[in-house]
C-alpha positions as CSV (number, residue, x, y, z in Angstrom):
1,M,11.3,6.8,15.2
2,K,10.4,3.5,14.4
3,D,6.9,3.2,12.9
4,H,5.0,-0.2,13.4
5,R,3.5,-0.6,10.4
6,G,3.4,-4.5,9.2
7,E,3.6,-5.6,12.8
8,H,0.2,-7.2,12.4
9,R,1.3,-9.0,9.2
10,K,4.3,-10.5,10.9
11,K,2.0,-11.6,13.7
12,L,-0.5,-13.2,11.5
13,A,2.5,-14.9,9.6
14,S,3.7,-16.1,12.6
15,K,0.6,-17.6,13.5
16,N,0.0,-19.2,10.4
17,H,3.5,-20.8,10.0
18,E,2.7,-22.1,13.7
19,S,-0.7,-23.3,12.8
20,I,0.6,-25.0,9.4
21,K,3.8,-26.9,11.2
22,T,1.5,-28.2,14.1
23,W,-0.9,-29.6,11.6
24,F,1.4,-31.4,9.5
25,D,3.0,-32.6,12.7
26,K,-0.1,-33.9,13.8
27,N,-1.0,-35.2,10.1
28,P,2.6,-36.3,8.6
29,D,0.7,-37.9,5.5
30,G,-1.9,-35.2,5.2
31,M,-2.0,-33.3,2.1
32,M,-2.1,-29.6,1.6
33,K,-5.4,-29.4,0.3
34,D,-6.6,-30.9,3.6
35,C,-4.5,-28.3,5.5
36,C,-6.2,-25.7,3.9
37,K,-9.6,-26.9,4.4
38,D,-9.0,-27.7,8.1
39,L,-7.2,-24.4,9.1
40,G,-9.3,-22.1,6.7
41,L,-6.3,-20.8,4.6
42,S,-5.4,-20.7,0.9
43,H,-3.3,-22.9,-1.0
44,V,-1.1,-20.1,-1.6
45,T,-0.5,-19.4,1.9
46,V,-0.3,-23.0,3.0
47,G,2.2,-23.8,0.0
48,K,4.7,-21.0,1.1
49,Y,5.0,-21.8,4.7
50,V,5.1,-25.6,3.9
51,K,8.1,-24.6,1.4
52,V,9.7,-22.9,4.4
53,I,9.1,-25.8,6.7
54,K,10.9,-28.1,4.4
55,E,13.9,-25.9,3.8
56,K,14.4,-25.8,7.3
57,A,13.9,-29.4,8.1
58,G,16.7,-29.9,5.4
59,N,19.1,-27.9,7.0
């Protein structure tokens, strides 16, 4: 039987990833600190997803 512990974290991570990607698409010259401020996310969270987005863009 599969328990669903952690599903809420996966949903939140997906939402954060999409929000950050959308923000940087609209603000290509934007800085991480501005993204943090606009979205209300921590610098660590934004940095994590910026790294993932850059890695996907490089492939």
